[in-house]
N, C-alpha and C positions, 0 to 999 in steps of 0.2 A: 401560759394560758391565763385569762383573766379569772379573778375571784368571782365576777358577776357575769352572767352570759350577756352578750349582746341582743339575742333574740331567742324566743321559745315559740315553737310552732306545735300545735296539737292537731294531728289527724285522727280523728274519730274512726273514720272509714278504714284506715291502716292500722289502728291501735298503737299509734306511735308518737312519742314526744320527742321532738327534734330540739337539741340544745346547742346553739351557736356560741361558742366561747369567745370567738373573734380569732383572728390571725389563722384563719383555715382549719381551726379546731371544732369539728362538729361532732356531735354523739346523738345517737338514736336509741331511746329506750322504749321497750314495749310496755303497754298500759298493764298487762298482766303481772310482768316482772315488778313494775313499780308498786302496784297493789300488794303483791307477795312480799315485798321488802319494805312495806310501810313502817316508818320510824316511830309511830306512837308507841305509848308504854303498853296498851293492851296488845297490839301486835308483836311487839318485841317479847313481851312475857309469853306469848304462845308460842313464838318461835324457840324461845330457850326451853320451854317444855315439851317441844317437838310435837305441838298439836296442830300447827299449821305448816305447810310447806308450798302450796299452790294457791293461786287466786282462783276465784271463781271463773268458769269458762267464759269467754267473751266480755269480760269485764272492760268498760271503758271509762276514761276521764271525761267529765262533764263540764268542770270549770277548774280555773287555776287562779288562785288568789295570792297576790304577792304579799310577802311577809318581811320584805327588806333583806333579810339574811337568807332567804330561800323563798319556796312557795308551798302553799297548801294545795294539795290536790283533792278534788272532790270526785268519787267514782260513783257510777250508775248503780252499784249495789248498795248506795247509802252511806258508804264509809267516807268520813271527812275529818278525821281527827289527826291525820298525819301532816306534819310540816316538814318538808324535805330541804335541809339546808343545802346551799350550793355546793359545798365541800362533799356531802353524801351523795348528791346527784353526779358529781364528776367521778367520785370513787365508783359508784355503780356502773358508770359508762366504761371505766378504765379496767377495772378488776372483774367485773363479771359477777360480782357477789349478789 
């Protein structure tokens, strides 16, 4: 599997981010799951303190900004601080964390 995906497709209607890693490796991640697993420092600290474990109901990705080593996801609840490295996205898709 490639380190960098060959394609990203965001479906707001289905609330899914589809990642095509090439060579037939495709993952789909729900917007709510991505929001709940945001890697920004504030969200990580909240998860460690067991203050958050779910995303707002019906949250959607409204924008995706390339950061070279990953993507910044912007959510319709206003959250935009998380940059998701490619390795983290792959891990989310493979392990279900």
